[in-house]
Each structure stands twice: as structure tokens, then as C-alpha cells.
N, C-alpha and C positions, 0 to 999 in steps of 0.2 A: 744193829743199831744204825741210825742215820749217820751218814758220813760227816755232817756238820756238828754232831754232838761232841762236845769236849768236856768231860766231867771234871778235869783238873786243869784249868787254864794256867798258862805259863806264869802269870802274874800272881798266882795263888801261893800263899805260904804253905798250904797243905800239899800242893804239887811239888814244891821244893823238898819238903819233908819226905813225901812218898818216893820221890826220885832216888833218894839215898838208901832206901830199904831193899832188902832182898825180895825177890818176886813173891815168895811164899808168904811173906809178912803182909803183903797188900790185901790178901783175902781176909786176914784177921781184922783189918781196919773196917771192913764192911759190918762187923759185929761189935767192935769196941772202938769208939772214936779216939783218935790220938789226943792225948792231953793237950789242952790249949787250943784245939781246933774243933771243939764240939759244934759250934754254930755253923762253921763252914762245912763240916762233915754232914750235918743234917741237910743243909741246902743242896750239897752234891748228891746225897742219897735220894732226895726228893726229885731232882732232875733226872737221875738215872732211872728211877721208878717210872716216872712219867714217860720217858723215852721208850722204856721197855713195853709199857702198856700200849703206846701208840704203834710200836713195831708189831706187837702181837695182833692188835686190831686190824692193821693193814694187811698182815699175812692172811688172816681169816677172811677178810673182805675180798681178797683176790681168789679164794678157793671156790 
């Protein structure tokens, strides 16, 4: 991913919530949004997906 991409900004309530969870629980959040953070989770996931697509396209463009 690009170095400027920050999927969980420090001002985010979801970031504060995720920061207190064990590392293995963070993967579960990709599939089940934390209660009360559904809108923020969807926005983060859309950003992450777009960044991954751009990264993949850039990789294949260099080959």
C-alpha cells in the first residue's frame, strides 16, 4: 500500500476502538463491522479496496 494511506485516522472513533483490541480480532472487523461503527467501517473498507486496486494496477503497469 502507499505510504500515505491511513485506513484508521487517529481522530477516528473506530481507530480508538481497534487500538484496544487484540491483533487477531482486527481481522474479524474486516468481515463484521463493529457495532456502532458501520458507516465508518464501510468508508474505511472502500478506501482500503481502492488503495489495493491502485497498488495492484501500478504493480502490473511496471511489469
